[in-house]
C-alpha positions in Angstrom: -0.2 -0.1 0.0 2.9 2.4 0.7 4.5 1.7 -2.3 1.2 2.4 -4.3 0.6 5.8 -2.6 4.4 6.7 -3.2 4.0 5.9 -6.9 0.5 7.4 -7.9 -0.2 10.0 -4.9 2.7 12.3 -5.2 5.3 13.5 -8.0 8.7 14.8 -7.0 7.8 18.0 -5.8 5.0 16.1 -3.6 1.9 17.1 -6.0 -1.1 14.9 -5.3 -1.8 13.6 -8.5 -5.3 12.2 -7.6 -6.5 15.3 -6.6 -5.2 17.2 -9.5 -6.7 14.9 -11.8 -10.0 14.6 -10.3 -10.7 18.5 -10.2 -9.3 19.0 -13.7 -11.6 16.4 -14.9 -14.6 18.4 -13.1 -13.7 21.5 -14.4 -13.5 20.4 -17.9 -17.0 18.4 -17.5 -18.0 21.7 -16.1 -17.1 23.7 -19.1 -18.6 21.4 -21.3 -21.9 21.2 -19.3 -22.2 25.2 -19.0 -21.4 25.7 -22.6 -24.2 23.1 -23.8 -26.8 24.1 -21.3 -26.4 27.6 -22.1 -25.9 28.1 -26.0 -29.4 28.7 -27.0 -30.3 31.0 -23.6 -26.9 33.0 -24.5 -28.2 33.5 -27.9 -31.6 34.5 -27.1 -30.7 37.0 -24.4 -27.5 38.2 -25.3 -27.1 37.8 -28.8 -23.9 35.4 -28.8 -24.2 31.8 -28.2 -20.8 31.6 -26.5 -21.7 34.0 -24.3 -21.7 32.0 -20.9 -19.1 29.5 -22.1 -16.7 32.5 -22.6 -17.3 34.0 -19.5 -16.8 30.7 -17.7 -13.4 30.4 -19.1 -12.7 33.8 -17.9 -13.5 32.8 -14.4 -11.9 29.4 -15.0 -8.6 31.0 -15.4 -8.9 33.3 -12.6 -9.7 30.5 -10.3 -6.6 28.6 -11.5 -4.6 31.2 -10.9 -6.2 31.9 -7.5 -5.4 28.4 -6.9 -1.7 28.6 -7.8 -1.7 31.5 -5.3 -3.1 29.8 -2.9 -0.8 26.7 -3.0 2.5 29.0 -2.6 1.0 29.8 0.9 2.2 27.9 3.8 -0.1 25.7 6.3 0.7 28.3 9.0 0.3 31.3 7.4 -3.3 30.4 6.7 -3.6 28.8 10.4 -2.5 32.5 11.6 -4.1 34.2 9.8 -7.8 32.4 9.8 -9.4 35.2 11.9 -8.8 37.6 9.2 -10.6 35.7 6.9 -13.3 35.3 9.0 -13.6 39.0 9.8 -13.2 39.8 5.9 -16.1 37.4 5.2 -18.3 39.0 7.9 -17.6 42.4 6.2 -18.4 41.1 3.0 -21.8 39.6 4.3 -22.7 43.1 5.8 -21.6 44.9 2.8 -23.9 42.9 0.6 -27.1 43.8 2.8 -26.3 47.7 2.0 -28.8 48.8 -0.3 -27.3 50.1 -3.5 -24.2 48.0 -2.7 -25.6 44.6 -2.9 -27.2 43.9 -5.8 -30.8 41.7 -5.9 -31.8 39.0 -8.2 -35.0 37.1 -7.8 -35.7 39.0 -4.4 -32.6 37.7 -2.9 -29.4 40.3 -2.3 -26.5 37.9 -2.6 -23.9 39.7 -5.0 -21.6 42.8 -4.8 -21.4 43.7 -8.4 -17.3 44.2 -9.1 -17.2 45.4 -12.9 -17.6 42.1 -15.0 -17.6 39.9 -11.8 -20.4 39.2 -9.2 -18.7 38.4 -5.7 -21.1 36.2 -3.7 -19.8 36.5 -0.4 -21.5 33.3 0.8 -19.0 31.7 -1.0 -16.3 33.3 0.9 -18.2 33.0 4.4 -17.7 29.2 3.6 -14.2 29.2 2.9 -13.4 31.4 5.7 -15.4 29.3 8.5 -13.3 26.2 7.2 -10.0 27.8 8.1 -11.4 29.6 11.5 -12.7 26.5 12.8 -9.8 24.4 11.7 -7.6 26.9 13.7 -9.8 27.0 16.6 -9.8 23.2 16.8 -6.3 23.0 16.8 -5.8 25.4 19.5 -8.7 24.4 22.0 -8.8 20.5 21.5 -9.2 19.5 25.1 -11.8 22.1 25.2 -13.8 21.1 22.8 -13.9 17.7 24.3 -14.4 18.6 27.8 -16.5 21.5 28.1 -19.7 22.8 26.9 -18.1 26.4 26.2 -15.9 24.7 24.0 -18.3 23.2 21.9 -20.5 26.4 21.8 -17.8 29.3 21.3 -17.7 28.4 17.5 -21.0 28.0 17.4 -21.8 31.3 18.3 -19.7 32.2 15.2 -21.6 29.7 13.1 -24.8 31.6 14.3 -23.6 34.9 13.5 -22.8 33.7 9.9 -26.2 31.9 9.8 -28.4 35.3 10.5 -26.1 37.1 8.0 -26.7 34.3 5.5 -30.7 34.6 6.1 -30.9 38.3 5.8 -30.0 37.8 2.3 -31.7 35.3 2.2 -29.8 32.4 1.1 -31.0 29.2 3.0 -29.2 26.9 0.9 -25.5 28.5 2.2 -26.9 28.6 5.5 -27.6 24.7 5.5 -24.1 23.9 4.2 -22.1 26.3 6.8 -24.2 24.7 9.6 -23.4 21.1 7.9 -19.8 21.9 7.4 -19.5 23.3 11.3 -21.2 20.3 12.8 -19.0 17.8 10.7 -15.6 19.3 11.8 -16.9 19.5 15.3 -18.1 16.0 15.2 -14.4 14.8 13.8 -12.8 17.0 16.6 -14.4 14.7 19.6 -17.1 16.4 20.7 -19.3 14.2 23.2 -22.2 12.6 21.4 -24.8 13.9 23.9 -23.6 17.9 23.3 -23.5 16.8 19.5 -27.1 15.5 19.2 -28.5 18.1 21.6 -27.3 20.9 19.0 -28.2 19.0 15.8 -31.4 18.4 17.2 -32.0 22.3 18.1 -30.6 23.1 14.7 -33.3 20.8 12.8 -36.0 22.4 14.7 -34.7 25.9 13.7 -34.4 24.9 10.2 -38.1 23.6 10.4 -39.3 26.6 12.0 -37.5 28.7 9.0 -39.6 26.6 6.5 -42.9 27.2 8.1 -42.4 30.7 8.6 -41.9 31.5 5.1 -44.1 30.8 2.5 -42.2 30.3 -0.2 -40.2 28.2 1.4 -43.0 25.9 2.5 -44.4 26.2 -0.9 -41.2 24.6 -2.2 -41.4 21.9 0.4 -44.7 20.7 0.0 -44.6 21.1 -4.2 -41.3 18.6 -4.1 -43.4 15.8 -2.7 -45.5 15.7 -5.3 -44.3 17.9 -8.1 -47.1 16.8 -10.8 -49.4 18.1 -8.6 -48.7 21.5 -9.6 -46.3 21.1 -12.4 -46.8 24.6 -14.1 -46.4 27.2 -11.5 -44.6 26.1 -7.9 -43.2 22.8 -9.3 -42.2 23.9 -12.7 -38.4 23.6 -12.4 -38.4 20.5 -10.6 -40.9 18.7 -13.3 -38.8 19.8 -16.2 -35.9 18.6 -14.3 -37.6 15.1 -13.7 -38.4 15.4 -17.8 -34.8 15.7 -18.5 -33.6 13.0 -16.2 -36.3 10.7 -18.4 -35.3 11.8 -21.6 -31.7 10.7 -20.7 -32.3 7.3 -20.2 -29.2 5.3 -19.9 -27.0 6.2 -22.8 -28.3 10.2 -22.7 -29.8 12.2 -26.0 -25.9 13.2 -26.6 -23.9 16.0 -26.1 -25.6 19.2 -27.2 -28.8 17.5 -27.9 -31.0 18.5 -24.9 -34.5 19.8 -25.6 -34.8 20.8 -21.9 -32.3 23.5 -22.3 -34.6 25.1 -25.0 -36.2 27.8 -22.4 -38.2 24.6 -20.4 -35.8 24.8 -17.7 -34.7 28.3 -16.8 -31.4 29.8 -16.6 -30.2 25.6 -16.7 -26.6 26.4 -16.7 -26.9 27.6 -13.0 -28.7 25.6 -10.3 -29.9 22.9 -13.0 -26.9 22.0 -15.0 -26.5 18.6 -13.7 -30.1 17.8 -15.1 -28.7 18.8 -18.6 -25.7 16.7 -18.2 -28.2 13.8 -17.1 -29.9 14.4 -20.4 -27.2 14.7 -22.9 -24.9 11.9 -21.3 -27.6 9.7 -19.1 -27.3 7.3 -16.5 -23.7 6.5 -17.3 -22.6 10.5 -17.7 -24.3 10.9 -14.4 -22.6 7.9 -12.5 -19.3 9.2 -13.8 -19.6 12.5 -12.5 -20.9 11.3 -9.0 -18.1 9.1 -8.9 -15.7 11.6 -9.6 -17.0 13.7 -6.7 -17.1 10.8 -4.4 -13.2 10.2 -5.4 -12.6 13.8 -4.7 -14.2 13.8 -1.4 -12.4 10.4 0.0 -9.5 11.5 -1.0 -9.5 14.6 0.8 -11.1 12.7 4.0 -8.2 10.2 3.6 -5.8 13.0 3.7 -7.6 14.3 6.8 -6.7 10.8 8.2 -3.3 10.9 7.2 -2.7 14.5 8.7 -3.9 13.4 11.7 -1.6 10.6 12.1 1.1 12.8 11.7 0.0 15.3 14.5 -0.7 18.1 11.8 -4.2 18.6 13.2 -4.8 22.1 11.3 -4.3 20.4 8.1 -6.3 17.3 9.1 -9.3 19.5 9.9 -9.0 21.7 6.8 -9.0 18.6 4.7 -12.2 17.4 6.8 -14.0 20.6 6.3 -13.5 21.2 2.7 -14.7 17.4 1.8 -18.0 18.3 4.4 -18.4 21.4 2.5 -18.3 19.8 -1.1 -20.5 16.8 -0.2 -23.1 18.9 1.4 -23.2 21.0 -1.4 -23.1 18.1 -3.9 -25.8 16.1 -2.2 -28.2 19.2 -1.9 -27.7 20.2 -5.4 -27.7 16.9 -7.2 -30.6 15.7 -4.7 -32.6 18.9 -5.5 -32.1 18.1 -9.3 -33.5 14.5 -8.8 -36.5 15.6 -6.5 -35.1 14.1 -3.4 -35.0 17.2 -1.8 -36.7 20.3 -1.8 -35.8 23.1 -4.7 -32.9 25.5 -3.6 -30.8 27.5 -5.7 -27.3 26.2 -4.9 -24.5 25.6 -7.3 -22.8 22.3 -7.9 -19.2 22.9 -7.5 -16.8 23.1 -10.4 -20.0 22.0 -12.7 -22.7 25.0 -12.1 -22.1 28.5 -13.9 -21.0 31.0 -11.1 -17.4 32.9 -10.9 -17.3 33.1 -7.0 -18.1 29.3 -6.4 -15.4 28.7 -9.1 -12.7 30.7 -7.6 -13.5 29.9 -3.9 -13.5 26.1 -4.8 -10.3 26.0 -6.6 -8.4 28.3 -3.9 -9.5 25.7 -1.5 -8.1 22.9 -3.8 -5.0 24.7 -3.8 -4.9 25.0 -0.2 -5.7 21.2 -0.2 -2.8 20.7 -2.2 -0.2 22.6 -0.4 -1.5 20.8 2.5 -0.8 17.7 0.9 2.6 18.6 0.3 3.0 19.5 4.1 1.9 16.2 5.2 4.2 14.2 2.9 7.5 16.4 4.2 6.4 15.2 7.7 7.9 12.0 8.8 9.4 11.3 5.2 6.9 9.6 2.9 5.4 6.9 5.2 1.6 7.0 5.3 -0.7 4.3 7.2 -2.1 1.9 4.9 
């Protein structure tokens, strides 16, 4: 096992080829999926069919540069500056709520216009929270495991971020932030009794939030029987399900989707997986899912390796990124397939969205740097 890892995991520069290859394939699939799903919508709205594809290509270049920069930063710098990133994330979440600063789309004020790019503060908040919690869990390991206050202190931070996200409102990002935080705290060794009490409380709050907002309740009820109201509250979901049905096993072929022809609104964003499933079928859908499973599994494997080498901060960062990605993949794919209520949430590296792509690849750059740091500790022997 050790020989296999040494040959396949790292190059002479300690770069994990598994992570690089999987991320590269996912980004390539994302570009193809966006180009195919947006071509007719872009031609109708902007007069140029490659509008979204070219814009995504620019985002991809910026994201790759950002990942390279993140890779150059040592783990101790991320550790020491984690509170700075958290403060910056909070400032951006406050700034987006300022009238005239934040951009409102479909009743949600989630973006800050920066010329040709719209910054989405919720994406930076996810990354900042991972770094901050990883640093906190490293410094307060014993307190986390032995006292309520050690467990509750980071939850106050999570609660503050969640409140700001709900003001936008962005319920999907709130769920991902809370889920990522709970996952990291669970792996840090909190008592099960404390964990279940808090987790139950958060579920209760989520239920109240759904019931209190009529549009959320309508979405929740409609997804259980989408065909009861296929032309109103369940329109997107029913069109998405039709796309999955048309895809069958082998798919209709790249570029041959019918649902992207203005049946599924803005299919290149939240429902890009539906178009991918229609064009590549069950085979393409399972391939995409397998790639995400491989990526998330690899990150969790590195979390175990880092912990075995007493690199606690690195271990928590790996786990946090894995939890964030798994949450987004589960919600985004589940929503497209009708397993979860309809909610606007990007599929990492696949959906159109500059902020999501840039932040995700920056986190991948950090993860690659941490794999290098892990390999430089105690030689190259890893647990089999």
